[in-house]
N, C-alpha and C positions, 0 to 999 in steps of 0.2 A: 757250264762246265766244258772243259776242253775235249776235243775228239781224241781217240787213241792215237798214239804215235808208233812208229816202227823202228826197231833197232837195226841199223845197217850192218853189213858184214864186218865192218871195222869196229862195231860196238858203239857207234855214235847214235845219239838221239837228238831230235829237234825239239827244243822247248817251245811249246805252243805260244803263239803271239799273246793271248790274253794273260798267260802266266808271266811271260817276259815283261809285259807292260805293268802288271800288278807288282812285280818285284823290282821294277826299274832296271832290268838287265839290258845290256847292249853288247854288241860284238866285242869279244876280247875280255869281258868280265869273267870272273871265276865264280864257280858255285860249289857248294858242299852238299853231298848227299848223305843222309842218315836213314837207317831203318830202325823203327821202333819194334819192340818185342811182339806187337800184334801184326806186324807186316806192313804197317803204314810207312810210306817213304816221305821224308821231309827234305825239301830243297831250300837251301839258304844262300843268299848272295854272300860271297867271301871277299869281293874287292871293295875297297873303300868307296870308289866312285859309284858302284851299284847301290851300296847302302845309303850314300848321301842322296843320290837321285830318288831313291825310294822314299826317304823321309821328307825331302823337299816336296815331292808330289803329294804325299799324305797331308802335309801342312797346307798346301795350296787347295786341297779339296775340303779342308775344314772350314 
């Protein structure tokens, strides 16, 4: 599990490395944040490149 992160004075958050690697995120990719009714935050890659990398990596691991 990732370590806690800190929100900067500009409202920026660093996505932990293990999360970036798991989602296939790289600099410049876009992400979407959603909050479920129970307070759980969901992070999804929104750029096509991030999604393609994620699925390629999943296929390579299979």
